[in-house]
PAKEMI-692578 format. One record per residue: chain; x, y, z of N, C-alpha, C in turn. Coordinates in nm, 3 decimals, padded with zeros to 5 digits. Layout:
   chain       n.u       n.v       n.w      ca.u      ca.v      ca.w       c.u       c.v       c.w
       A         X         Y         Z         X         Y         Z         X         Y         Z
...
***
This chain:
   chain       n.u       n.v       n.w      ca.u      ca.v      ca.w       c.u       c.v       c.w
       A   -01.200   -00.433    01.206   -01.315   -00.387    01.133   -01.274   -00.282    01.030
       A   -01.173   -00.197    01.064   -01.127   -00.095    00.972   -01.075   -00.158    00.844
       A   -00.992   -00.263    00.857   -00.938   -00.331    00.739   -01.050   -00.391    00.656
       A   -01.152   -00.448    00.721   -01.263   -00.507    00.647   -01.336   -00.401    00.567
       A   -01.366   -00.287    00.628   -01.439   -00.182    00.558   -01.359   -00.127    00.441
       A   -01.230   -00.108    00.461   -01.145   -00.061    00.352   -01.142   -00.165    00.241
       A   -01.122   -00.291    00.278   -01.116   -00.398    00.179   -01.246   -00.408    00.101
       A   -01.359   -00.407    00.170   -01.489   -00.418    00.103   -01.512   -00.301    00.010
       A   -01.471   -00.182    00.048   -01.494   -00.063   -00.034   -01.405   -00.059   -00.157
       A   -01.288   -00.119   -00.150   -01.191   -00.110   -00.259   -01.202   -00.224   -00.359
       A   -01.255   -00.338   -00.319   -01.257   -00.457   -00.405   -01.307   -00.428   -00.546
       A   -01.413   -00.352   -00.559   -01.471   -00.327   -00.691   -01.396   -00.222   -00.771
       A   -01.310   -00.142   -00.707   -01.242   -00.036   -00.780   -01.095   -00.066   -00.808
       A   -01.050   -00.188   -00.786   -00.910   -00.222   -00.805   -00.877   -00.238   -00.953
       A   -00.752   -00.206   -00.991   -00.711   -00.232   -01.128   -00.705   -00.382   -01.155
       A   -00.697   -00.417   -01.281   -00.699   -00.558   -01.320   -00.586   -00.636   -01.255
       A   -00.470   -00.573   -01.229   -00.355   -00.644   -01.175   -00.365   -00.671   -01.025
       A   -00.465   -00.616   -00.958   -00.480   -00.640   -00.815   -00.549   -00.775   -00.792
       A   -00.520   -00.835   -00.679   -00.576   -00.967   -00.652   -00.609   -00.982   -00.505
       A   -00.694   -01.076   -00.476   -00.726   -01.112   -00.339   -00.667   -01.248   -00.308
       A   -00.609   -01.262   -00.189   -00.573   -01.394   -00.141   -00.704   -01.454   -00.093
       A   -00.751   -01.558   -00.157   -00.888   -01.602   -00.134   -00.896   -01.719   -00.037
       A   -00.964   -01.698    00.071   -01.009   -01.801    00.163   -01.156   -01.770    00.181
       A   -01.244   -01.852    00.129   -01.387   -01.822    00.131   -01.423   -01.740    00.009
       A   -01.536   -01.671    00.013   -01.584   -01.592   -00.099   -01.575   -01.444   -00.065
       A   -01.491   -01.366   -00.140   -01.478   -01.224   -00.110   -01.604   -01.146   -00.141
       A   -01.619   -01.027   -00.082   -01.737   -00.945   -00.107   -01.752   -00.913   -00.255
       A   -01.874   -00.908   -00.301   -01.901   -00.874   -00.439   -01.892   -00.989   -00.536
       A   -01.855   -01.108   -00.488   -01.841   -01.222   -00.578   -01.936   -01.335   -00.543
       A   -02.008   -01.322   -00.435   -02.097   -01.430   -00.391   -02.235   -01.377   -00.358
       A   -02.306   -01.448   -00.272   -02.439   -01.403   -00.232   -02.433   -01.270   -00.158
       A   -02.548   -01.210   -00.136   -02.555   -01.077   -00.075   -02.493   -01.072    00.064
       A   -02.502   -01.178    00.142   -02.443   -01.179    00.276   -02.294   -01.206    00.267
       A   -02.218   -01.150    00.361   -02.074   -01.173    00.362   -02.046   -01.318    00.402
       A   -01.950   -01.377    00.335   -01.910   -01.514    00.361   -01.831   -01.522    00.490
       A   -01.878   -01.602    00.586   -01.813   -01.613    00.716   -01.671   -01.665    00.708
       A   -01.643   -01.758    00.616   -01.508   -01.812    00.600   -01.414   -01.701    00.555
       A   -01.460   -01.617    00.460   -01.377   -01.508    00.411   -01.350   -01.408    00.523
       A   -01.454   -01.374    00.602   -01.435   -01.280    00.712   -01.339   -01.336    00.817
       A   -01.348   -01.465    00.846   -01.253   -01.526    00.940   -01.112   -01.522    00.883
       A   -01.099   -01.543    00.751   -00.968   -01.532    00.687   -00.914   -01.391    00.696
       A   -01.000   -01.291    00.678   -00.959   -01.152    00.689   -00.912   -01.123    00.831
       A   -00.989   -01.167    00.929   -00.952   -01.145    01.069   -00.823   -01.217    01.104
       A   -00.796   -01.330    01.039   -00.675   -01.407    01.066   -00.555   -01.364    00.984
       A   -00.571   -01.258    00.903   -00.456   -01.207    00.827   -00.436   -01.273    00.693
       A   -00.534   -01.346    00.641   -00.516   -01.416    00.514   -00.570   -01.341    00.393
       A   -00.678   -01.272    00.405   -00.746   -01.214    00.289   -00.716   -01.066    00.271
       A   -00.591   -01.031    00.252   -00.553   -00.893    00.227   -00.541   -00.872    00.078
       A   -00.553   -00.750    00.035   -00.540   -00.717   -00.106   -00.393   -00.707   -00.143
       A   -00.362   -00.750   -00.266   -00.226   -00.737   -00.316   -00.232   -00.679   -00.456
       A   -00.124   -00.615   -00.499   -00.119   -00.557   -00.631    00.022   -00.568   -00.686
       A    00.032   -00.620   -00.807    00.161   -00.625   -00.875    00.149   -00.541   -01.002
       A    00.258   -00.529   -01.075    00.256   -00.451   -01.198    00.266   -00.302   -01.177
       A    00.303   -00.258   -01.056    00.317   -00.115   -01.028    00.445   -00.065   -01.094
       A    00.440    00.051   -01.155    00.556    00.113   -01.219    00.598    00.236   -01.140
       A    00.724    00.240   -01.098    00.777    00.359   -01.032    00.794    00.466   -01.139
       A    00.771    00.592   -01.104    00.782    00.701   -01.202    00.827    00.828   -01.133
       A    00.863    00.925   -01.212    00.903    01.055   -01.159    01.039    01.051   -01.093
       A    01.095    01.167   -01.070    01.227    01.175   -01.010    01.227    01.244   -00.874
       A    01.106    01.278   -00.824    01.096    01.343   -00.693    00.958    01.318   -00.635
       A    00.934    01.372   -00.517    00.808    01.350   -00.447    00.688    01.403   -00.525
       A    00.704    01.512   -00.595    00.593    01.572   -00.668    00.552    01.492   -00.793
       A    00.643    01.410   -00.846    00.615    01.339   -00.971    00.613    01.187   -00.957
       A    00.621    01.137   -00.836    00.628    00.992   -00.815    00.491    00.925   -00.835
       A    00.493    00.792   -00.848    00.371    00.713   -00.861    00.302    00.705   -00.725
       A    00.174    00.743   -00.719    00.098    00.735   -00.594    00.055    00.591   -00.569
       A    00.080    00.540   -00.449    00.042    00.403   -00.413   -00.094    00.401   -00.344
       A   -00.168    00.295   -00.364   -00.301    00.279   -00.307   -00.289    00.232   -00.162
       A   -00.344    00.309   -00.069   -00.335    00.276    00.073   -00.422    00.160    00.117
       A   -00.516    00.117    00.034   -00.603    00.006    00.071   -00.544   -00.129    00.033
       A   -00.431   -00.129   -00.035   -00.366   -00.253   -00.077   -00.253   -00.281    00.020
       A   -00.254   -00.399    00.079   -00.155   -00.435    00.181   -00.020   -00.475    00.122
       A   -00.020   -00.548    00.013    00.103   -00.599   -00.047    00.118   -00.540   -00.187
       A    00.226   -00.466   -00.209    00.250   -00.402   -00.338    00.382   -00.450   -00.396
       A    00.382   -00.479   -00.526    00.505   -00.518   -00.593    00.533   -00.419   -00.705
       A    00.647   -00.351   -00.696    00.690   -00.261   -00.802    00.768   -00.344   -00.901
       A    00.714   -00.360   -01.021    00.776   -00.444   -01.123    00.857   -00.367   -01.225
       A    00.829   -00.237   -01.241    00.902   -00.156   -01.338    00.963   -00.038   -01.265
       A    01.097   -00.030   -01.269    01.166    00.079   -01.201    01.289    00.118   -01.283
       A    01.282    00.234   -01.346    01.397    00.290   -01.415    01.484    00.363   -01.313
       A    01.602    00.404   -01.353    01.693    00.475   -01.263    01.628    00.603   -01.210
       A    01.645    00.629   -01.083    01.600    00.752   -01.015    01.449    00.771   -01.011
       A    01.371    00.664   -01.019    01.225    00.676   -01.011    01.177    00.642   -00.871
       A    01.049    00.672   -00.845    00.998    00.648   -00.710    00.848    00.632   -00.704
       A    00.801    00.615   -00.581    00.658    00.599   -00.552    00.628    00.674   -00.423
       A    00.502    00.718   -00.408    00.458    00.792   -00.289    00.362    00.708   -00.206
       A    00.385    00.704   -00.078    00.294    00.636    00.014    00.164    00.714    00.026
       A    00.058    00.650    00.070   -00.065    00.724    00.099   -00.045    00.806    00.228
       A   -00.143    00.884    00.264   -00.137    00.963    00.387   -00.117    00.870    00.507
       A   -00.031    00.909    00.599    00.000    00.829    00.718   -00.113    00.839    00.820
       A   -00.197    00.736    00.823   -00.311    00.728    00.914   -00.285    00.612    01.010
       A   -00.297    00.632    01.142   -00.270    00.524    01.237   -00.346    00.396    01.202
       A   -00.274    00.285    01.211   -00.332    00.154    01.182   -00.307    00.106    01.040
       A   -00.248    00.191    00.956   -00.220    00.154    00.817   -00.086    00.082    00.809
       A   -00.081   -00.024    00.728    00.042   -00.099    00.706    00.051   -00.138    00.560
       A    00.168   -00.122    00.500    00.194   -00.162    00.362    00.324   -00.240    00.356
       A    00.329   -00.336    00.268    00.453   -00.407    00.240    00.483   -00.385    00.093
       A    00.602   -00.335    00.063    00.640   -00.305   -00.074    00.762   -00.389   -00.112
       A    00.751   -00.459   -00.225    00.862   -00.538   -00.279    00.907   -00.473   -00.409
       A    01.036   -00.445   -00.420    01.091   -00.387   -00.541    01.143   -00.499   -00.631
       A    01.065   -00.534   -00.732    01.104   -00.636   -00.828    01.152   -00.571   -00.958
       A    01.178   -00.440   -00.952    01.224   -00.367   -01.069    01.373   -00.381   -01.090
       A    01.422   -00.317   -01.195    01.563   -00.329   -01.236    01.655   -00.230   -01.163
       A    01.596   -00.133   -01.091    01.675   -00.030   -01.025    01.625   -00.008   -00.882
       A    01.706    00.062   -00.802    01.663    00.105   -00.668    01.548    00.203   -00.684
       A    01.450    00.196   -00.593    01.332    00.283   -00.596    01.333    00.370   -00.471
       A    01.295    00.496   -00.487    01.283    00.586   -00.373    01.136    00.598   -00.336
       A    01.104    00.575   -00.209    00.968    00.586   -00.159    00.957    00.716   -00.080
       A    00.855    00.795   -00.115    00.832    00.925   -00.052    00.701    00.922    00.027
       A    00.685    01.014    00.123    00.554    01.030    00.188    00.455    01.089    00.086
       A    00.329    01.092    00.122    00.227    01.151    00.035    00.264    01.295   -00.001
       A    00.227    01.335   -00.121    00.259    01.470   -00.169    00.186    01.577   -00.088
       A    00.057    01.556   -00.063   -00.023    01.655    00.011    00.007    01.646    00.160
       A   -00.012    01.758    00.230    00.003    01.757    00.376   -00.102    01.665    00.438
       A   -00.066    01.603    00.550   -00.157    01.515    00.622   -00.274    01.598    00.675
       A   -00.399    01.557    00.650   -00.514    01.636    00.697   -00.528    01.638    00.849
       A   -00.471    01.542    00.919   -00.480    01.539    01.065   -00.376    01.630    01.128
       A   -00.253    01.625    01.077   -00.144    01.703    01.136   -00.121    01.837    01.068
       A   -00.176    01.855    00.948   -00.156    01.976    00.866   -00.009    01.997    00.831
       A    00.069    01.890    00.833    00.211    01.897    00.799    00.246    01.782    00.705
       A    00.363    01.788    00.648    00.412    01.683    00.560    00.442    01.558    00.641
       A    00.399    01.440    00.590    00.431    01.312    00.655    00.582    01.288    00.647
       A    00.632    01.203    00.735    00.773    01.163    00.732    00.783    01.010    00.729
       A    00.899    00.963    00.690    00.931    00.819    00.693    01.057    00.806    00.778
       A    01.048    00.743    00.893    01.161    00.729    00.985    01.229    00.865    01.008
       A    01.148    00.969    01.031    01.197    01.105    01.055    01.280    01.159    00.939
       A    01.250    01.114    00.819    01.319    01.160    00.699    01.216    01.188    00.590
       A    01.263    01.231    00.475    01.172    01.264    00.365    01.161    01.154    00.260
       A    01.239    01.046    00.275    01.229    00.935    00.179    01.296    00.811    00.233
       A    01.271    00.699    00.164    01.332    00.570    00.198    01.361    00.501    00.066
       A    01.481    00.450    00.049    01.513    00.378   -00.074    01.496    00.228   -00.053
       A    01.452    00.162   -00.159    01.439    00.016   -00.157    01.524   -00.039   -00.271
       A    01.623   -00.117   -00.236    01.712   -00.176   -00.336    01.636   -00.280   -00.420
       A    01.694   -00.315   -00.531    01.635   -00.415   -00.620    01.621   -00.548   -00.546
       A    01.505   -00.611   -00.559    01.472   -00.741   -00.499    01.476   -00.740   -00.346
       A    01.430   -00.629   -00.289    01.422   -00.614   -00.144    01.279   -00.570   -00.110
       A    01.229   -00.615    00.005    01.097   -00.570    00.050    01.112   -00.489    00.178
       A    01.021   -00.394    00.195    01.020   -00.308    00.314    00.877   -00.297    00.363
       A    00.857   -00.304    00.495    00.726   -00.286    00.555    00.716   -00.144    00.609
       A    00.607   -00.076    00.574    00.579    00.058    00.622    00.455    00.049    00.710
       A    00.457    00.113    00.828    00.339    00.114    00.913    00.328    00.249    00.983
       A    00.207    00.280    01.023    00.181    00.409    01.088    00.111    00.385    01.221
       A    00.173    00.430    01.329    00.112    00.423    01.462    00.068    00.562    01.510
       A    00.124    00.665    01.450    00.093    00.804    01.487    00.069    00.882    01.358
       A   -00.037    00.959    01.353   -00.070    01.036    01.232    00.050    01.116    01.184
       A    00.080    01.105    01.055    00.188    01.181    00.994    00.323    01.116    00.997
       A    00.336    01.001    01.063    00.466    00.938    01.078    00.463    00.795    01.027
       A    00.538    00.767    00.920    00.556    00.631    00.872    00.683    00.573    00.935
       A    00.677    00.451    00.979    00.796    00.378    01.021    00.823    00.275    00.912
       A    00.948    00.246    00.885    00.982    00.152    00.779    01.094    00.060    00.826
       A    01.081   -00.065    00.788    01.185   -00.163    00.821    01.192   -00.266    00.713
***
């Protein structure tokens, strides 16, 4: 239900490059009632939000590109040397998959602001960053507030 609420709330505010994997009719595009086929697709893992065209920027955690936590699949298409992106706040149940389709290695940082639940800086695998080589994907997930795991 959490994924559905996040998905429904974000659909109308996504940038033009974001897309839905469509099975059924997504919210906001059909009749007032939610489409049962789309909801079944969401429950079955098919109707997640994806976004391509993301550009890595900045050279550290304070200047990196902030990633949208409501998007499940992210593709970084533009990456200059020493640039990066910041994950959203580590909230249990959140999962992101990031693919680096850029020309350089990208550094992924935790959110810039302290986690509101833990009042401390988030970590990634007990570290302050994770690098993603060119043409490699990494899955980030959070089971405990403030802690991202990456593989």
